[in-house]
VEXPA-267056 format. One record per residue (C-alpha): residue in three letters; x, y, z. Coordinates in nm, 4 decimals, padded with zeros to 6 digits. Example, Ala and Ser with C-alpha at 12.3 -4.5 7.8 and 13.67 -1.06 7.14 Angstrom:
["ALA", [01.2300, -00.4500, 00.7800]];
["SER", [01.3670, -00.1060, 00.7140]];
***
This chain:
["MET", [02.8766, 06.2898, -04.6202]];
["LYS", [03.2436, 06.3611, -04.5675]];
["THR", [03.4072, 06.6734, -04.4293]];
["THR", [03.7636, 06.7854, -04.4960]];
["ILE", [03.9778, 07.0760, -04.3732]];
["THR", [04.2458, 07.2305, -04.5953]];
["GLU", [04.4667, 07.5331, -04.5406]];
["ILE", [04.4353, 07.7408, -04.8599]];
["ALA", [04.6423, 08.0445, -04.7517]];
["ALA", [04.8125, 08.1655, -04.4365]];
["ASP", [04.5749, 08.0872, -04.1463]];
["THR", [04.2869, 08.0505, -04.3918]];
["PHE", [04.1104, 07.7150, -04.3922]];
["ARG", [03.8527, 07.5547, -04.6200]];
["ILE", [03.5977, 07.3371, -04.4390]];
["ASN", [03.4133, 07.1346, -04.7009]];
["THR", [03.1288, 06.8850, -04.6715]];
["PHE", [03.0431, 06.6849, -04.9813]];
["ILE", [02.6765, 06.5790, -05.0037]];
["PRO", [02.6404, 06.2923, -05.2548]];
["ASP", [02.2653, 06.3394, -05.3003]];
["PHE", [02.3364, 06.6861, -05.4423]];
["ASN", [02.6695, 06.5877, -05.6043]];
["LEU", [02.7917, 06.9090, -05.4486]];
["GLY", [03.0345, 07.0269, -05.1848]];
["PHE", [02.9574, 07.3119, -04.9452]];
["SER", [03.2537, 07.5102, -04.8139]];
["GLN", [03.3020, 07.7421, -04.5206]];
["PHE", [03.6248, 07.9375, -04.4752]];
["LEU", [03.7795, 08.0121, -04.1383]];
["VAL", [04.0358, 08.2906, -04.1043]];
["ARG", [04.2299, 08.2279, -03.7835]];
["ASP", [04.3328, 08.5671, -03.6474]];
["ASP", [04.3049, 08.7956, -03.3435]];
["GLU", [03.9361, 08.8289, -03.4300]];
["PRO", [03.8529, 08.5029, -03.6113]];
["LEU", [03.6220, 08.5205, -03.9124]];
["LEU", [03.4043, 08.2463, -04.0598]];
["TYR", [03.2914, 08.3049, -04.4180]];
["HIS", [02.9720, 08.1078, -04.4927]];
["THR", [02.7982, 07.9192, -04.2132]];
["GLY", [02.6431, 07.6347, -04.4089]];
["MET", [02.2861, 07.5247, -04.3646]];
["ARG", [02.1515, 07.4616, -04.0137]];
["ALA", [02.1688, 07.0861, -04.0740]];
["LEU", [02.5455, 07.1188, -04.1216]];
["PHE", [02.6009, 07.3239, -03.8068]];
["PRO", [02.7211, 07.0356, -03.5816]];
["ILE", [02.9716, 06.9248, -03.8475]];
["VAL", [03.1000, 07.2767, -03.9139]];
["ARG", [03.1204, 07.3560, -03.5418]];
["GLU", [03.3334, 07.0449, -03.4856]];
["ALA", [03.5631, 07.1410, -03.7722]];
["VAL", [03.5994, 07.4978, -03.6441]];
["ALA", [03.6707, 07.3601, -03.2957]];
["SER", [03.9724, 07.1762, -03.4345]];
["LEU", [04.1178, 07.5137, -03.5394]];
["ILE", [03.9989, 07.7660, -03.2771]];
["ASP", [03.7764, 07.7858, -02.9710]];
["PRO", [03.4345, 07.8350, -03.1395]];
["ALA", [03.3263, 08.0692, -02.8592]];
["LYS", [03.5951, 08.3156, -02.9704]];
["LEU", [03.4555, 08.3594, -03.3216]];
["GLN", [03.4139, 08.7344, -03.3816]];
["TRP", [03.2919, 08.7699, -03.7409]];
["VAL", [03.0593, 08.5712, -03.9662]];
["GLY", [03.0746, 08.6860, -04.3266]];
["PHE", [02.8677, 08.5863, -04.6280]];
["SER", [02.7659, 08.7108, -04.9701]];
["HIS", [02.3880, 08.6977, -04.9650]];
["PHE", [02.0872, 08.5770, -04.7673]];
["GLU", [02.0584, 08.2060, -04.8421]];
["ALA", [02.0681, 07.8893, -04.6309]];
["ASP", [02.4140, 07.7737, -04.7342]];
["GLU", [02.5521, 08.1259, -04.6901]];
["CYS", [02.4136, 08.2167, -04.3473]];
["GLY", [02.1555, 07.9561, -04.2447]];
["SER", [02.3166, 07.8798, -03.9074]];
["LEU", [02.4055, 08.2378, -03.8144]];
["ASN", [02.1783, 08.2242, -03.5085]];
["GLU", [02.3369, 07.8987, -03.3922]];
["TRP", [02.6827, 08.0549, -03.4185]];
["GLN", [02.5733, 08.3599, -03.2233]];
["THR", [02.4470, 08.1298, -02.9494]];
["ILE", [02.7876, 07.9714, -02.8885]];
["ALA", [02.9978, 08.2763, -02.9847]];
["GLN", [02.8279, 08.5545, -02.7910]];
["ASP", [03.0146, 08.8388, -02.9650]];
["ALA", [02.9961, 08.7037, -03.3217]];
["THR", [02.8805, 08.9735, -03.5613]];
["ALA", [02.7559, 08.9192, -03.9140]];
["VAL", [02.9460, 09.0957, -04.1940]];
["CYS", [02.7358, 09.1596, -04.5030]];
["SER", [02.6257, 09.4354, -04.7365]];
["MET", [02.4379, 09.7321, -04.5946]];
["VAL", [02.1392, 09.6219, -04.8041]];
["GLY", [02.1565, 09.2729, -04.6529]];
["LYS", [02.1695, 09.4157, -04.3019]];
["LEU", [01.8708, 09.6408, -04.3596]];
["VAL", [01.6404, 09.4077, -04.5510]];
["SER", [01.7058, 09.0626, -04.3988]];
["VAL", [01.9935, 08.9934, -04.1646]];
["ASP", [01.9074, 09.2095, -03.8610]];
["ASP", [01.5555, 09.0672, -03.8638]];
["PHE", [01.6769, 08.7080, -03.9057]];
["ALA", [01.9525, 08.7290, -03.6436]];
["SER", [01.8554, 09.0036, -03.4018]];
["LYS", [02.0934, 08.9151, -03.1163]];
["ASN", [02.3870, 09.1119, -03.2572]];
["PRO", [02.3226, 09.3784, -03.5216]];
["ALA", [02.5148, 09.3038, -03.8397]];
["LYS", [02.8086, 09.5063, -03.9651]];
["GLY", [02.6553, 09.6407, -04.2847]];
["MET", [02.9277, 09.7365, -04.5299]];
["ASN", [02.9303, 09.9762, -04.8224]];
["ASP", [03.1180, 09.9219, -05.1446]];
["GLY", [03.4940, 09.9649, -05.0989]];
["GLU", [03.4787, 09.9724, -04.7191]];
["GLU", [03.7562, 09.7886, -04.5324]];
["PHE", [03.8048, 09.6315, -04.1910]];
["SER", [04.0710, 09.4270, -04.0129]];
["THR", [04.0672, 09.1148, -03.7976]];
["GLY", [04.4273, 09.1648, -03.6829]];
["ASN", [04.6789, 09.0337, -03.9359]];
["HIS", [04.4192, 09.0163, -04.2133]];
["SER", [04.2550, 09.3132, -04.3842]];
["PHE", [03.9383, 09.2808, -04.5891]];
["LYS", [03.7822, 09.4931, -04.8607]];
["PHE", [03.4100, 09.4655, -04.9261]];
["LEU", [03.2669, 09.4729, -05.2778]];
["ALA", [02.8966, 09.5312, -05.3355]];
["THR", [02.7926, 09.3011, -05.6231]];
["PRO", [02.4123, 09.3227, -05.6588]];
["HIS", [02.2726, 09.0100, -05.8298]];
["VAL", [02.6207, 08.8563, -05.8646]];
["PRO", [02.6049, 08.5679, -05.8031]];
["HIS", [02.2439, 08.6383, -05.7108]];
["ASN", [02.0223, 08.8460, -05.4835]];
["TRP", [01.9998, 09.2236, -05.4473]];
["GLU", [02.2159, 09.2289, -05.1331]];
["ALA", [02.5063, 09.0264, -05.2742]];
["GLY", [02.8643, 09.1231, -05.1955]];
["MET", [03.2094, 08.9682, -05.1532]];
["LEU", [03.5109, 08.9975, -04.9258]];
["PHE", [03.8670, 09.0237, -05.0579]];
["ASP", [04.1525, 08.9562, -04.8169]];
["THR", [04.4076, 09.2163, -04.9264]];
["SER", [04.6665, 09.0546, -04.6987]];
["THR", [04.6690, 08.7155, -04.8717]];
["GLY", [04.5015, 08.7802, -05.2067]];
["VAL", [04.2128, 08.5446, -05.1239]];
["LEU", [03.8773, 08.6312, -05.2784]];
["PHE", [03.5823, 08.4797, -05.0936]];
["SER", [03.3833, 08.4422, -05.4124]];
["SER", [03.0579, 08.2753, -05.3041]];
["ASP", [02.9234, 08.0934, -05.6152]];
["ILE", [03.1785, 08.2314, -05.8623]];
["LEU", [03.3668, 07.9333, -06.0150]];
["HIS", [03.0973, 07.6929, -05.8887]];
["GLN", [03.1887, 07.3317, -05.9670]];
["ASN", [02.9779, 07.0226, -05.9093]];
["GLY", [03.1214, 06.6933, -05.7888]];
["ASP", [03.3579, 06.5572, -05.5258]];
["VAL", [03.6592, 06.7523, -05.6464]];
["ALA", [04.0036, 06.8304, -05.5033]];
["ALA", [04.0241, 07.0902, -05.2283]];
["LEU", [04.2749, 07.2955, -05.4275]];
["THR", [04.3522, 07.3224, -05.7960]];
["SER", [04.5892, 07.5277, -06.0077]];
["ASP", [04.4558, 07.3813, -06.3316]];
["SER", [04.3552, 07.6682, -06.5592]];
["GLY", [04.1074, 07.4273, -06.7183]];
["VAL", [03.8889, 07.4572, -06.4086]];
["THR", [03.6640, 07.6953, -06.6006]];
["GLU", [03.5640, 07.4109, -06.8336]];
["LEU", [03.4388, 07.2216, -06.5284]];
["VAL", [03.2559, 07.5402, -06.4279]];
["ARG", [03.0870, 07.5506, -06.7699]];
["GLN", [02.9897, 07.1833, -06.7439]];
["SER", [02.8498, 07.2396, -06.3947]];
["MET", [02.6431, 07.5370, -06.5098]];
["MET", [02.4997, 07.3277, -06.7938]];
["GLU", [02.4129, 07.0528, -06.5449]];
["MET", [02.2393, 07.3094, -06.3268]];
["GLN", [02.0430, 07.4345, -06.6277]];
["ALA", [01.9176, 07.0810, -06.6897]];
["SER", [01.8042, 07.0407, -06.3285]];
["PRO", [01.5195, 07.1757, -06.1124]];
["LEU", [01.7658, 07.4510, -06.0095]];
["ALA", [01.7840, 07.5995, -06.3592]];
["ASP", [01.8377, 07.9746, -06.3887]];
["TYR", [01.9856, 08.0063, -06.0419]];
["LEU", [02.2174, 08.2773, -06.1732]];
["PRO", [02.0464, 08.5918, -06.3048]];
["TYR", [02.1951, 08.7859, -06.5939]];
["THR", [02.1386, 09.1611, -06.5918]];
["PRO", [02.2794, 09.4508, -06.7959]];
["ASN", [02.5338, 09.4961, -06.5134]];
["THR", [02.6474, 09.1342, -06.4752]];
["ASP", [02.9447, 09.1385, -06.7123]];
["ALA", [03.0856, 09.4636, -06.5756]];
["THR", [03.0368, 09.3481, -06.2151]];
["VAL", [03.2154, 09.0161, -06.2695]];
["LYS", [03.5029, 09.1854, -06.4532]];
["ARG", [03.5317, 09.4394, -06.1708]];
["ILE", [03.5763, 09.1445, -05.9337]];
["ALA", [03.8382, 08.9970, -06.1667]];
["ALA", [04.0293, 09.3261, -06.1618]];
["LEU", [04.1184, 09.2571, -05.7974]];
["LYS", [04.3655, 09.0015, -05.9416]];
["PRO", [04.3067, 08.7460, -05.6666]];
["LYS", [04.5761, 08.4852, -05.6080]];
["VAL", [04.3200, 08.2442, -05.4642]];
["VAL", [03.9514, 08.2190, -05.5575]];
["ALA", [03.7686, 08.0542, -05.2675]];
["SER", [03.4413, 07.9327, -05.4132]];
["MET", [03.1746, 07.7840, -05.1904]];
["HIS", [03.1146, 07.4940, -05.4306]];
["GLY", [03.4104, 07.3053, -05.5774]];
["SER", [03.7857, 07.3400, -05.5717]];
["VAL", [03.9575, 07.6521, -05.4479]];
["TYR", [04.1526, 07.7916, -05.7446]];
["GLU", [04.5148, 07.9020, -05.7016]];
["GLY", [04.6695, 08.0930, -05.9884]];
["ASP", [04.5685, 08.3729, -06.2219]];
["GLY", [04.2379, 08.4575, -06.0594]];
["GLU", [04.1786, 08.7494, -06.2920]];
["LYS", [04.1976, 08.5280, -06.6000]];
["ALA", [03.9778, 08.2583, -06.4479]];
["ILE", [03.7074, 08.5061, -06.3482]];
["VAL", [03.7136, 08.6807, -06.6871]];
["GLU", [03.6621, 08.3374, -06.8452]];
["TYR", [03.3778, 08.2806, -06.5993]];
["ALA", [03.2211, 08.6073, -06.7167]];
["GLY", [03.2260, 08.4665, -07.0701]];
["ILE", [03.0570, 08.1457, -06.9555]];
["LEU", [02.7797, 08.3427, -06.7877]];
["LYS", [02.7271, 08.5491, -07.1013]];
["ASP", [02.7168, 08.2375, -07.3220]];
["LEU", [02.4722, 08.0474, -07.1028]];
["PHE", [02.2579, 08.3188, -06.9437]];
["GLY", [02.3080, 08.6336, -07.1498]];
["PRO", [02.0778, 08.7782, -07.4151]];
["LYS", [02.0388, 08.5636, -07.7241]];
["ALA", [02.0581, 08.7174, -08.0695]];
***
């Protein structure tokens, strides 16, 4: 495994560990601010690596917020470990996530359950929460958009397999996304993205934020016309997972 740290926007850092056995990178994003925020924790097995990376950027004990999209190991698996070393760290998730899973899983500090459109600040950065049920997956799914920098913390949107560059501005990234989705469909992890009657509208609503940076958990962070890339992603989902004629 190898871990890299890359600044993707002002005081916003991608911490990525590539795991060859999965042919997949797992990213966490640290926003260094008055009240530091970590988006994604990684699985518990990655906690020592992620903690070391965070320690190179801030004092881990001063972490205030731990955000994530949905209840899954790579999203929030080491939340309890973080709350052990950062006594005031509070989870940021959807209100549904708080009520159905997170407060039971990590009972030390009750989560900040957020409703659609709600905002909060960490100091110099302001975040808007979007409720996105079943996008990328799970009832409680949601995303954070940093309105200060234009960074969308997109979870699995624009998922790419492989040991890829930390950053890309190549508009052809969506072709790699399509290839990765097809690889997933041919693996034991097939159908990991549900497709519902609301999927297309939800993804296009995310695109309408016009993000400057799309910070995906898996693969390169995309810099450029985020709206266009996510609309293309919506088309890929429809082609691969949508209803067939």
